[in-house]
C-alpha positions as CSV (number, residue, x, y, z in Angstrom):
1,X,0.3,0.1,0.3
2,X,1.6,3.2,-0.6
3,X,2.5,5.9,1.8
4,X,3.2,9.5,0.4
5,X,4.1,13.0,0.6
6,X,3.0,15.7,-2.4
7,X,3.9,19.3,-2.3
8,X,0.9,21.5,-4.4
9,X,0.8,25.1,-6.5
10,X,-2.2,26.9,-7.2
11,X,-3.1,30.0,-8.4
12,X,-4.7,32.4,-6.9
13,X,-8.0,33.9,-8.6
14,X,-6.5,37.7,-7.6
15,X,-4.3,38.4,-4.5
16,X,-5.1,37.3,-1.1
17,X,-4.2,40.1,1.8
18,X,-3.9,37.5,5.1
19,X,-2.1,38.4,8.2
20,X,-0.7,41.4,6.7
21,X,0.8,39.1,3.6
22,X,0.1,39.0,0.2
23,X,-0.6,35.4,-1.4
24,X,-0.6,35.1,-5.4
25,X,-0.6,30.7,-4.9
26,X,-2.0,28.9,-2.1
27,X,1.0,26.2,-1.5
28,X,0.5,23.0,0.8
29,X,1.0,19.1,0.8
30,X,-0.9,16.3,0.8
31,X,-0.7,12.9,2.8
32,X,-1.5,9.6,1.2
33,X,-1.6,7.0,3.9
34,X,-2.7,3.5,2.3
35,X,-5.4,4.9,-0.7
36,X,-6.7,8.2,1.6
37,X,-5.8,11.7,1.2
38,X,-5.2,13.9,3.9
39,X,-4.0,17.9,3.3
40,X,-1.5,19.8,5.3
41,X,-2.0,23.7,4.5
42,X,-0.5,26.1,7.0
43,X,-2.5,29.3,6.3
44,X,0.3,32.5,6.5
45,X,-0.5,34.6,9.5
46,X,-2.2,32.8,11.3
47,X,-0.9,29.1,11.7
48,X,1.8,29.1,13.9
49,X,3.7,26.6,11.5
50,X,4.8,27.8,8.1
51,X,5.1,25.1,4.8
52,X,8.6,24.4,5.4
53,X,8.3,23.5,9.2
54,X,5.0,21.1,8.1
55,X,6.9,19.6,5.9
56,X,10.1,18.8,7.3
57,X,7.6,16.6,10.3
58,X,5.6,15.2,7.8
59,X,8.7,13.5,6.3
60,X,9.9,11.7,10.0
61,X,6.0,10.9,10.4
62,X,5.8,9.2,6.9
63,X,9.8,8.3,8.1
64,X,8.2,6.4,11.3
65,X,5.2,4.6,9.9
66,X,7.4,3.1,6.9
67,X,9.1,1.8,10.3
68,X,6.2,0.6,11.7
69,X,6.5,3.3,14.6
70,X,3.3,5.1,16.0
71,X,3.0,8.8,15.3
72,X,2.4,12.0,17.0
73,X,2.4,15.2,15.0
74,X,3.1,18.1,16.9
75,X,1.7,20.9,14.3
76,X,-1.2,21.4,13.9
77,X,-1.7,21.2,10.3
78,X,0.3,18.0,9.9
79,X,-1.7,17.2,12.9
80,X,-4.9,17.7,10.6
81,X,-4.0,16.5,7.9
82,X,-2.5,12.6,9.0
83,X,-6.1,12.1,11.1
84,X,-7.6,12.4,7.9
85,X,-5.5,10.6,5.9
86,X,-5.7,7.8,8.5
87,X,-9.3,8.0,9.5
88,X,-12.4,5.8,9.7
89,X,-14.7,7.7,8.0
90,X,-18.3,6.8,8.1
91,X,-20.1,5.8,5.1
92,X,-22.7,8.1,4.5
93,X,-23.4,11.2,6.2
94,X,-26.4,13.9,6.0
95,X,-26.1,16.1,2.7
96,X,-25.2,19.7,4.0
97,X,-27.2,22.8,3.3
98,X,-25.2,25.2,0.9
99,X,-22.1,27.0,2.1
100,X,-22.9,30.9,2.5
101,X,-21.2,33.0,0.1
102,X,-18.3,34.8,1.7
103,X,-17.7,38.4,0.4
104,X,-14.2,40.4,1.2
105,X,-13.1,43.3,-0.5
106,X,-14.3,47.2,-0.4
107,X,-18.1,47.7,1.4
108,X,-18.8,49.4,-2.5
109,X,-17.0,45.4,-3.3
110,X,-20.0,43.8,-1.0
111,X,-23.1,45.5,-2.2
112,X,-22.5,44.9,-5.9
113,X,-21.8,40.9,-5.4
114,X,-25.0,40.8,-2.7
115,X,-26.7,43.0,-6.0
116,X,-25.3,39.8,-8.6
117,X,-26.7,37.5,-6.5
118,X,-30.5,38.9,-5.8
119,X,-31.9,35.9,-8.2
120,X,-30.3,33.5,-5.8
121,X,-32.2,33.0,-3.0
122,X,-29.9,34.2,-0.6
123,X,-30.1,33.6,2.6
124,X,-26.8,34.3,4.4
125,X,-23.8,36.2,3.6
126,X,-20.6,36.5,5.4
127,X,-18.8,40.1,5.5
128,X,-15.1,41.0,6.8
129,X,-15.4,44.2,8.6
130,X,-12.7,46.1,10.4
131,X,-10.9,46.4,7.0
132,X,-11.9,49.9,6.2
133,X,-13.2,53.1,7.6
134,X,-15.9,52.4,9.8
135,X,-18.6,54.5,8.5
136,X,-18.4,53.3,5.0
137,X,-18.5,49.7,6.5
138,X,-21.7,50.5,8.6
139,X,-23.4,52.1,5.3
140,X,-22.8,49.7,3.5
141,X,-24.5,47.4,6.1
142,X,-27.4,49.6,6.0
143,X,-28.0,49.3,3.1
144,X,-28.0,45.9,2.7
145,X,-30.2,45.9,5.4
146,X,-32.7,47.8,3.7
147,X,-32.5,46.3,0.2
148,X,-32.4,42.7,1.4
149,X,-34.6,42.3,4.3
150,X,-34.6,38.5,4.3
151,X,-30.9,38.3,4.3
152,X,-28.9,37.5,7.8
153,X,-25.6,39.1,8.0
154,X,-22.4,37.1,9.4
155,X,-19.7,40.0,10.6
156,X,-15.9,38.7,10.6
157,X,-13.8,41.2,12.4
158,X,-10.6,38.5,12.9
159,X,-9.8,40.3,16.4
160,X,-9.1,43.7,15.0
161,X,-11.1,46.1,17.0
162,X,-10.4,47.3,20.5
163,X,-13.0,47.2,23.4
164,X,-14.1,50.3,22.4
165,X,-13.7,50.2,18.7
166,X,-16.2,47.5,18.7
167,X,-18.9,48.9,21.4
168,X,-18.9,52.0,18.5
169,X,-19.4,49.5,16.1
170,X,-22.3,47.8,17.2
171,X,-23.9,49.8,18.7
172,X,-25.3,51.3,15.2
173,X,-26.5,47.7,14.0
174,X,-29.5,46.4,14.7
175,X,-29.2,43.3,16.2
176,X,-31.8,41.2,14.8
177,X,-30.6,41.4,12.0
178,X,-27.2,40.0,12.4
179,X,-26.8,36.5,12.8
180,X,-23.3,36.8,14.6
181,X,-20.3,38.9,15.3
182,X,-17.0,36.2,14.9
183,X,-14.4,37.8,16.7
184,X,-14.9,41.4,17.9
185,X,-11.9,41.7,19.7
186,X,-8.6,39.8,20.5
187,X,-9.3,39.3,24.0
188,X,-12.2,37.1,25.2
189,X,-13.0,39.6,28.2
190,X,-13.4,42.8,25.4
191,X,-15.8,40.4,23.3
192,X,-18.1,39.5,25.7
193,X,-18.4,43.5,27.5
194,X,-19.2,44.3,23.9
195,X,-21.5,41.8,23.5
196,X,-23.4,42.4,27.0
197,X,-23.8,46.0,25.8
198,X,-25.0,45.9,22.7
199,X,-27.1,42.8,22.3
200,X,-25.0,41.1,19.4
201,X,-24.7,37.6,19.3
202,X,-21.2,36.9,18.5
203,X,-18.9,33.7,18.1
204,X,-15.5,32.9,18.6
205,X,-13.0,31.0,15.7
206,X,-9.4,32.3,16.5
207,X,-9.5,32.5,20.1
208,X,-10.2,28.7,19.5
209,X,-6.7,28.6,17.5
210,X,-4.9,30.1,20.0
211,X,-6.7,28.0,22.6
212,X,-7.4,31.4,24.5
213,X,-9.2,31.0,27.9
214,X,-13.3,31.3,27.0
215,X,-16.6,31.0,28.5
216,X,-20.0,31.0,27.8
217,X,-22.3,34.0,27.8
218,X,-25.6,34.8,26.8
219,X,-24.6,36.4,23.8
220,X,-22.1,33.5,22.5
221,X,-23.9,31.7,19.4
222,X,-21.6,29.6,17.9
223,X,-18.1,28.2,17.6
224,X,-16.4,28.4,13.8
225,X,-14.6,25.9,13.8
226,X,-11.1,26.1,11.6
227,X,-10.4,22.3,11.4
228,X,-6.8,22.8,9.4
229,X,-5.5,25.6,11.9
230,X,-7.0,23.9,15.4
231,X,-5.1,20.6,14.8
232,X,-6.0,17.3,16.2
233,X,-9.4,15.7,15.2
234,X,-9.6,14.5,18.5
235,X,-9.6,18.7,19.5
236,X,-12.0,19.6,17.0
237,X,-14.6,16.9,18.6
238,X,-13.6,17.9,21.7
239,X,-15.1,21.6,21.1
240,X,-17.8,20.1,18.9
241,X,-19.4,18.0,22.1
242,X,-18.9,21.3,24.2
243,X,-20.8,23.4,21.6
244,X,-23.3,20.7,22.0
245,X,-23.7,21.0,25.6
246,X,-23.9,24.6,25.9
247,X,-26.5,24.5,23.0
248,X,-24.0,26.3,20.8
249,X,-24.2,26.0,17.0
250,X,-21.1,24.3,15.4
251,X,-19.7,26.4,12.3
252,X,-17.2,24.0,10.1
253,X,-15.5,27.0,8.1
254,X,-12.0,26.9,5.7
255,X,-8.8,28.0,5.9
256,X,-8.5,28.6,1.4
257,X,-7.2,25.0,1.3
258,X,-8.0,23.1,-2.0
259,X,-10.5,21.7,-3.4
260,X,-9.6,18.5,-1.9
261,X,-9.3,20.1,1.9
262,X,-12.7,21.8,1.0
263,X,-14.1,18.0,0.6
264,X,-12.3,16.6,3.8
265,X,-14.2,19.5,5.9
266,X,-17.3,19.1,4.1
267,X,-17.1,15.2,4.7
268,X,-16.5,16.8,8.8
269,X,-19.1,19.3,9.0
270,X,-21.7,16.8,7.4
271,X,-20.7,14.7,11.0
272,X,-20.6,17.6,13.3
273,X,-23.2,20.0,12.6
274,X,-25.2,17.9,9.4
275,X,-28.3,21.0,9.6
276,X,-25.8,24.3,9.8
277,X,-24.4,25.7,6.3
278,X,-20.6,25.6,6.9
279,X,-18.3,28.5,6.2
280,X,-16.3,27.2,3.2
281,X,-16.9,29.1,0.6
282,X,-13.5,29.5,-0.6
283,X,-13.3,27.6,-3.3
284,X,-13.7,30.3,-5.9
285,X,-10.1,32.2,-4.8
286,X,-8.8,29.5,-6.7
287,X,-8.1,29.8,-10.1
288,X,-7.9,25.6,-10.8
289,X,-8.9,22.6,-9.4
290,X,-6.3,20.3,-7.7
291,X,-8.8,17.6,-8.6
292,X,-9.4,15.6,-11.9
293,X,-12.9,14.3,-13.0
294,X,-11.9,11.2,-10.7
295,X,-11.7,13.2,-8.1
296,X,-7.9,12.7,-7.8
297,X,-5.1,15.6,-7.7
298,X,-4.0,16.3,-10.8
299,X,-0.4,15.6,-11.2
300,X,0.5,18.5,-13.0
301,X,0.2,20.6,-9.9
302,X,2.0,17.8,-7.6
303,X,5.8,17.3,-6.7
304,X,6.4,14.4,-4.9
305,X,8.2,14.3,-1.8
306,X,7.7,10.9,-0.4
307,X,6.9,8.0,-2.1
308,X,7.2,3.9,-0.4
309,X,4.1,1.7,-1.8
310,X,5.4,-1.5,0.7
311,X,3.8,-0.1,3.2
312,X,1.4,-2.1,6.1
313,X,-1.8,-0.5,6.8
314,X,-2.2,-0.6,10.4
315,X,-4.5,2.1,10.4
316,X,-6.2,3.5,14.2
317,X,-9.4,3.8,15.0
Protein backbone atom coordinates (compact mmCIF):
# COMPACT_ATOMS: atom_id res chain seq x y z
CA UNK A 1 0.00 0.00 0.00
CA UNK A 2 1.17 3.50 -0.79
CA UNK A 3 2.64 5.97 1.67
CA UNK A 4 3.39 9.32 0.04
CA UNK A 5 3.76 13.07 0.42
CA UNK A 6 3.36 15.71 -2.29
CA UNK A 7 3.66 19.48 -2.40
CA UNK A 8 1.10 21.44 -4.40
CA UNK A 9 0.98 24.99 -5.74
CA UNK A 10 -2.29 26.47 -6.97
CA UNK A 11 -2.68 29.93 -8.55
CA UNK A 12 -5.26 32.27 -7.06
CA UNK A 13 -7.84 34.20 -9.05
CA UNK A 14 -6.61 37.37 -7.34
CA UNK A 15 -4.18 38.10 -4.49
CA UNK A 16 -5.17 37.48 -0.89
CA UNK A 17 -4.05 39.68 1.99
CA UNK A 18 -3.84 37.51 5.10
CA UNK A 19 -2.29 38.63 8.35
CA UNK A 20 -0.49 41.47 6.57
CA UNK A 21 0.95 39.14 3.91
CA UNK A 22 0.08 39.00 0.21
CA UNK A 23 -0.56 35.58 -1.33
CA UNK A 24 -0.58 35.09 -5.10
CA UNK A 25 -0.78 31.30 -4.89
CA UNK A 26 -1.82 28.67 -2.35
CA UNK A 27 0.76 26.11 -1.37
CA UNK A 28 0.31 23.04 0.76
CA UNK A 29 1.01 19.34 1.13
CA UNK A 30 -1.01 16.22 0.39
CA UNK A 31 -0.33 13.10 2.43
CA UNK A 32 -1.45 9.72 1.10
CA UNK A 33 -1.80 6.76 3.47
CA UNK A 34 -3.06 3.44 2.15
CA UNK A 35 -5.59 4.89 -0.28
CA UNK A 36 -6.72 7.91 1.74
CA UNK A 37 -5.72 11.56 1.41
CA UNK A 38 -5.12 14.29 3.92
CA UNK A 39 -4.21 17.93 3.35
CA UNK A 40 -1.56 19.84 5.28
CA UNK A 41 -1.84 23.54 4.49
CA UNK A 42 -0.61 26.06 7.09
CA UNK A 43 -2.27 29.44 6.49
CA UNK A 44 0.27 32.28 6.34
CA UNK A 45 -0.47 34.92 8.95
CA UNK A 46 -2.65 32.56 11.00
CA UNK A 47 -0.86 29.21 11.47
CA UNK A 48 1.95 29.07 14.00
CA UNK A 49 3.98 26.90 11.60
CA UNK A 50 5.06 27.57 8.04
CA UNK A 51 5.04 25.15 5.11
CA UNK A 52 8.70 24.23 5.57
CA UNK A 53 8.07 23.29 9.22
CA UNK A 54 5.06 21.20 8.20
CA UNK A 55 7.00 19.47 5.43
CA UNK A 56 9.84 18.52 7.77
CA UNK A 57 7.53 17.05 10.40
CA UNK A 58 5.46 15.25 7.75
CA UNK A 59 8.56 13.55 6.34
CA UNK A 60 9.59 12.50 9.85
CA UNK A 61 6.12 11.02 10.46
CA UNK A 62 6.12 9.12 7.18
CA UNK A 63 9.54 7.66 7.89
CA UNK A 64 8.27 6.50 11.29
CA UNK A 65 5.16 4.92 9.75
CA UNK A 66 7.36 3.09 7.25
CA UNK A 67 9.29 1.63 10.19
CA UNK A 68 6.05 0.51 11.81
CA UNK A 69 6.22 3.12 14.59
CA UNK A 70 3.42 5.20 16.04
CA UNK A 71 3.40 8.91 15.28
CA UNK A 72 2.37 11.95 17.31
CA UNK A 73 2.67 15.13 15.18
CA UNK A 74 2.98 18.39 17.10
CA UNK A 75 2.08 20.94 14.42
CA UNK A 76 -1.66 21.58 13.97
CA UNK A 77 -1.69 21.37 10.17
CA UNK A 78 0.24 18.09 10.24
CA UNK A 79 -2.04 16.66 12.93
CA UNK A 80 -5.07 17.49 10.79
CA UNK A 81 -3.63 16.06 7.58
CA UNK A 82 -2.49 12.77 9.06
CA UNK A 83 -5.70 12.36 11.06
CA UNK A 84 -7.76 12.73 7.87
CA UNK A 85 -5.52 10.35 5.91
CA UNK A 86 -5.74 7.68 8.62
CA UNK A 87 -9.35 8.17 9.71
CA UNK A 88 -12.12 5.60 9.52
CA UNK A 89 -14.72 7.73 7.80
CA UNK A 90 -18.44 7.00 8.13
CA UNK A 91 -19.85 5.34 5.04
CA UNK A 92 -22.73 7.80 4.80
CA UNK A 93 -23.31 11.40 5.78
CA UNK A 94 -26.34 13.66 5.54
CA UNK A 95 -26.26 16.21 2.71
CA UNK A 96 -25.07 19.63 3.81
CA UNK A 97 -26.84 22.93 3.24
CA UNK A 98 -25.05 25.06 0.65
CA UNK A 99 -22.14 27.06 2.10
CA UNK A 100 -22.98 30.72 2.56
CA UNK A 101 -20.97 33.21 0.48
CA UNK A 102 -17.93 34.96 1.94
CA UNK A 103 -17.66 38.53 0.64
CA UNK A 104 -14.25 40.18 0.86
CA UNK A 105 -13.16 43.51 -0.56
CA UNK A 106 -14.43 47.04 -0.03
CA UNK A 107 -17.91 47.96 1.24
CA UNK A 108 -18.77 49.04 -2.31
CA UNK A 109 -17.78 45.57 -3.53
CA UNK A 110 -20.06 43.99 -0.91
CA UNK A 111 -23.00 45.88 -2.37
CA UNK A 112 -22.10 44.91 -5.91
CA UNK A 113 -21.65 41.25 -4.96
CA UNK A 114 -24.95 41.02 -3.09
CA UNK A 115 -26.66 42.73 -6.03
CA UNK A 116 -25.37 40.16 -8.53
CA UNK A 117 -26.76 37.34 -6.37
CA UNK A 118 -30.25 38.82 -6.08
CA UNK A 119 -31.89 36.00 -8.00
CA UNK A 120 -30.26 33.15 -6.07
CA UNK A 121 -32.55 33.03 -3.02
CA UNK A 122 -29.66 34.16 -0.84
CA UNK A 123 -30.32 33.60 2.87
CA UNK A 124 -27.01 34.46 4.50
CA UNK A 125 -23.70 36.13 3.63
CA UNK A 126 -20.50 36.70 5.56
CA UNK A 127 -18.74 40.07 5.45
CA UNK A 128 -15.17 40.79 6.51
CA UNK A 129 -15.31 43.96 8.62
CA UNK A 130 -12.75 46.07 10.51
CA UNK A 131 -10.76 46.58 7.31
CA UNK A 132 -12.11 49.90 5.98
CA UNK A 133 -13.38 53.14 7.51
CA UNK A 134 -16.05 52.25 10.04
CA UNK A 135 -18.55 54.74 8.58
CA UNK A 136 -18.25 53.14 5.12
CA UNK A 137 -18.74 49.63 6.46
CA UNK A 138 -21.75 50.64 8.54
CA UNK A 139 -23.33 52.50 5.62
CA UNK A 140 -23.00 49.45 3.37
CA UNK A 141 -24.38 47.12 6.04
CA UNK A 142 -27.36 49.45 6.51
CA UNK A 143 -27.93 49.53 2.75
CA UNK A 144 -27.85 45.72 2.55
CA UNK A 145 -30.29 45.44 5.45
CA UNK A 146 -32.70 47.91 3.86
CA UNK A 147 -32.65 46.36 0.39
CA UNK A 148 -32.42 42.69 1.42
CA UNK A 149 -34.75 42.43 4.45
CA UNK A 150 -34.65 38.61 4.65
CA UNK A 151 -30.86 38.31 4.38
CA UNK A 152 -28.93 37.26 7.48
CA UNK A 153 -25.49 38.77 7.99
CA UNK A 154 -22.46 37.13 9.55
CA UNK A 155 -19.72 39.67 10.30
CA UNK A 156 -16.10 38.73 10.95
CA UNK A 157 -13.67 41.24 12.48
CA UNK A 158 -10.73 38.81 12.92
CA UNK A 159 -9.92 40.31 16.36
CA UNK A 160 -9.00 43.69 14.83
CA UNK A 161 -10.93 46.03 17.12
CA UNK A 162 -10.29 47.33 20.60
CA UNK A 163 -13.22 47.19 23.01
CA UNK A 164 -13.93 50.88 22.34
CA UNK A 165 -13.93 50.42 18.56
CA UNK A 166 -16.13 47.33 18.74
CA UNK A 167 -18.62 49.15 20.96
CA UNK A 168 -18.73 52.10 18.55
CA UNK A 169 -19.44 49.72 15.65
CA UNK A 170 -21.94 47.44 17.35
CA UNK A 171 -24.09 50.22 18.81
CA UNK A 172 -24.92 51.20 15.21
CA UNK A 173 -26.17 47.73 14.25
CA UNK A 174 -29.61 46.17 14.51
CA UNK A 175 -29.00 43.04 16.62
CA UNK A 176 -31.91 41.25 14.96
CA UNK A 177 -30.29 41.51 11.51
CA UNK A 178 -26.89 40.18 12.56
CA UNK A 179 -26.70 36.40 12.86
CA UNK A 180 -23.47 36.83 14.81
CA UNK A 181 -20.21 38.79 14.89
CA UNK A 182 -17.04 36.68 14.88
CA UNK A 183 -14.09 37.71 17.03
CA UNK A 184 -14.68 41.46 17.37
CA UNK A 185 -11.70 41.69 19.74
CA UNK A 186 -8.59 39.69 20.54
CA UNK A 187 -9.44 39.23 24.23
CA UNK A 188 -12.50 37.29 25.40
CA UNK A 189 -13.20 39.75 28.22
CA UNK A 190 -13.56 42.52 25.63
CA UNK A 191 -15.78 40.35 23.42
CA UNK A 192 -18.04 39.56 26.36
CA UNK A 193 -18.25 43.22 27.41
CA UNK A 194 -19.23 44.33 23.89
CA UNK A 195 -21.80 41.55 23.49
CA UNK A 196 -23.41 42.24 26.86
CA UNK A 197 -23.51 46.00 26.29
CA UNK A 198 -25.01 45.86 22.78
CA UNK A 199 -26.95 42.60 22.62
CA UNK A 200 -25.07 41.54 19.48
CA UNK A 201 -24.67 37.76 19.17
CA UNK A 202 -21.03 36.71 18.91
CA UNK A 203 -19.03 33.70 17.77
CA UNK A 204 -15.52 32.52 18.55
CA UNK A 205 -13.00 31.49 15.89
CA UNK A 206 -9.41 32.72 16.26
CA UNK A 207 -9.61 32.50 20.05
CA UNK A 208 -10.23 28.77 19.63
CA UNK A 209 -7.20 28.28 17.39
CA UNK A 210 -5.09 30.16 19.94
CA UNK A 211 -6.64 28.03 22.70
CA UNK A 212 -7.41 31.20 24.61
CA UNK A 213 -9.70 30.89 27.67
CA UNK A 214 -13.42 31.57 27.22
CA UNK A 215 -16.67 30.77 28.95
CA UNK A 216 -20.34 30.73 27.91
CA UNK A 217 -22.24 34.02 27.94
CA UNK A 218 -25.81 34.75 26.93
CA UNK A 219 -24.79 36.34 23.61
CA UNK A 220 -22.41 33.56 22.55
CA UNK A 221 -24.13 31.82 19.64
CA UNK A 222 -21.56 29.72 17.78
CA UNK A 223 -18.14 28.15 17.69
CA UNK A 224 -16.49 28.48 14.28
CA UNK A 225 -14.10 25.59 13.82
CA UNK A 226 -11.17 25.72 11.40
CA UNK A 227 -9.85 22.17 11.65
CA UNK A 228 -6.72 22.90 9.61
CA UNK A 229 -5.67 25.42 12.26
CA UNK A 230 -7.09 23.63 15.32
CA UNK A 231 -4.99 20.52 14.73
CA UNK A 232 -6.03 17.03 15.74
CA UNK A 233 -9.54 15.90 14.91
CA UNK A 234 -9.88 14.83 18.55
CA UNK A 235 -9.44 18.45 19.61
CA UNK A 236 -12.04 19.67 17.10
CA UNK A 237 -14.45 16.95 18.16
CA UNK A 238 -14.03 17.92 21.82
CA UNK A 239 -15.10 21.46 20.87
CA UNK A 240 -18.09 20.04 18.99
CA UNK A 241 -19.11 18.11 22.09
CA UNK A 242 -18.72 21.19 24.28
CA UNK A 243 -20.77 23.29 21.86
CA UNK A 244 -23.59 20.76 21.88
CA UNK A 245 -23.55 20.65 25.67
CA UNK A 246 -23.85 24.45 25.81
CA UNK A 247 -26.47 24.66 23.06
CA UNK A 248 -24.16 26.52 20.67
CA UNK A 249 -24.04 26.24 16.90
CA UNK A 250 -21.04 24.58 15.28
CA UNK A 251 -19.82 26.03 11.99
CA UNK A 252 -17.08 24.18 10.11
CA UNK A 253 -14.95 26.76 8.33
CA UNK A 254 -12.17 26.67 5.75
CA UNK A 255 -8.71 28.24 5.67
CA UNK A 256 -8.27 28.56 1.90
CA UNK A 257 -7.47 24.89 1.41
CA UNK A 258 -7.44 23.20 -2.00
CA UNK A 259 -10.60 21.60 -3.33
CA UNK A 260 -9.35 18.29 -1.88
CA UNK A 261 -9.13 19.87 1.57
CA UNK A 262 -12.53 21.52 1.15
CA UNK A 263 -13.99 18.09 0.40
CA UNK A 264 -12.54 16.71 3.63
CA UNK A 265 -13.94 19.66 5.58
CA UNK A 266 -17.37 19.16 4.03
CA UNK A 267 -17.35 15.53 5.19
CA UNK A 268 -16.46 16.63 8.72
CA UNK A 269 -19.13 19.34 8.66
CA UNK A 270 -21.73 16.75 7.67
CA UNK A 271 -20.83 14.77 10.80
CA UNK A 272 -20.43 17.61 13.26
CA UNK A 273 -23.21 19.97 12.19
CA UNK A 274 -25.40 18.30 9.54
CA UNK A 275 -28.11 20.98 9.56
CA UNK A 276 -25.77 23.98 9.60
CA UNK A 277 -24.55 25.74 6.46
CA UNK A 278 -20.74 25.52 6.63
CA UNK A 279 -18.29 28.36 6.07
CA UNK A 280 -16.56 26.75 3.09
CA UNK A 281 -17.03 29.38 0.38
CA UNK A 282 -13.35 29.80 -0.52
CA UNK A 283 -13.13 27.57 -3.60
CA UNK A 284 -13.63 30.49 -6.01
CA UNK A 285 -10.28 31.98 -4.92
CA UNK A 286 -8.53 29.06 -6.62
CA UNK A 287 -7.84 29.65 -10.30
CA UNK A 288 -7.47 25.90 -10.95
CA UNK A 289 -8.83 22.69 -9.50
CA UNK A 290 -6.37 20.36 -7.82
CA UNK A 291 -8.65 17.39 -8.55
CA UNK A 292 -9.38 15.71 -11.86
CA UNK A 293 -12.74 14.32 -13.03
CA UNK A 294 -12.15 11.18 -10.91
CA UNK A 295 -11.62 13.39 -7.84
CA UNK A 296 -7.94 12.46 -7.68
CA UNK A 297 -5.09 15.00 -7.41
CA UNK A 298 -3.73 16.12 -10.77
CA UNK A 299 -0.04 15.20 -11.19
CA UNK A 300 0.77 18.46 -13.00
CA UNK A 301 0.19 20.40 -9.77
CA UNK A 302 2.20 18.05 -7.55
CA UNK A 303 5.85 17.61 -6.60
CA UNK A 304 6.66 14.25 -5.02
CA UNK A 305 8.52 14.48 -1.70
CA UNK A 306 8.15 10.93 -0.36
CA UNK A 307 6.90 7.67 -1.86
CA UNK A 308 6.78 4.08 -0.60
CA UNK A 309 4.61 1.35 -2.13
CA UNK A 310 5.46 -1.27 0.49
CA UNK A 311 3.67 0.28 3.47
CA UNK A 312 1.58 -2.12 5.56
CA UNK A 313 -1.57 -0.38 6.77
CA UNK A 314 -2.13 -0.44 10.52
CA UNK A 315 -4.61 2.42 10.64
CA UNK A 316 -5.97 3.39 14.04
CA UNK A 317 -9.60 4.20 14.77
